[in-house]
C-alpha positions in Angstrom: 39.1 1.2 13.2 38.4 3.4 16.6 34.6 3.9 16.2 34.0 0.5 15.3 35.6 -0.8 18.6 33.2 1.9 20.3 30.6 1.1 18.8 30.9 -2.6 20.2 32.1 -2.3 23.6 28.6 0.3 24.0 26.2 -2.9 21.8 27.9 -4.7 25.0 27.3 -3.0 27.4 23.9 -1.7 26.5 22.8 -5.6 25.6 24.2 -6.5 28.8 22.5 -4.2 31.1 18.7 -4.4 29.5 15.9 -5.9 31.5 13.4 -8.3 29.9 10.3 -8.5 31.1 8.7 -11.8 32.7 5.3 -12.6 34.3 3.6 -14.4 37.4 0.0 -15.1 38.2 -0.2 -16.7 42.1 -1.6 -15.8 44.9 -0.4 -13.2 47.3 1.3 -14.6 50.8 2.4 -11.6 51.8 2.8 -7.8 51.7 5.4 -5.8 53.5 3.7 -1.7 53.0 7.1 -0.2 54.7 9.2 -1.9 52.6 7.6 -1.7 49.7 7.1 -5.6 48.6 5.0 -7.6 48.0 5.6 -11.5 48.2 4.9 -14.3 45.3 5.4 -17.1 44.8 8.5 -17.8 47.3 9.7 -14.5 45.5 10.3 -10.5 46.6 8.8 -8.1 44.8 9.2 -4.0 44.4 6.5 -2.5 44.3 7.1 1.6 43.1 5.9 4.7 44.0 3.4 5.3 41.6 1.2 1.2 42.7 -1.0 1.9 45.9 0.1 -1.0 47.7 -1.9 -0.9 50.3 -5.1 -1.4 48.1 -3.7 -5.6 47.5 -4.7 -8.1 49.9 -2.9 -11.1 50.9 -4.7 -14.1 49.5 -5.7 -11.8 46.3 -4.4 -13.9 42.4 -2.6 -10.9 41.3 -0.7 -11.6 37.1 2.1 -9.4 37.6 4.6 -8.4 35.1 8.1 -7.3 36.4 11.9 -6.8 35.3 15.0 -7.6 37.0 17.3 -5.2 37.7 19.7 -4.8 39.5 19.9 -8.3 40.9 15.9 -7.3 41.9 12.6 -8.4 40.4 10.3 -4.7 40.5 6.9 -5.0 39.5 6.1 -3.1 36.1 2.4 -3.6 36.0 0.4 -5.4 38.6 -3.1 -6.9 38.8 -6.1 -8.7 40.3 -7.4 -11.9 39.1 
C-alpha cells in the first residue's frame, strides 16, 4: 500500500508540474534585448540564451512555440514567417 501511495503522489506531482507547448503566430511589437524578452500579442515571451535575439525586429511576423514554466512564457522555438 505504501508503494502505491508513493506512486500516486509522484504521478500527481509530475502531472501538476508538466509544461504543455502552445503555438502563436503574430507580429513582434516590442523587443527587450537586455531582458531577453519578445512581446507578441501583448504577451511577454522569454527567450533562451541559445537564441540570438538581435536578429529579430519589431514588425516581423513570427511563429512561436512556447511553454509556460513557473508562470513565465518560455520560447521553445521561433521562426520568421
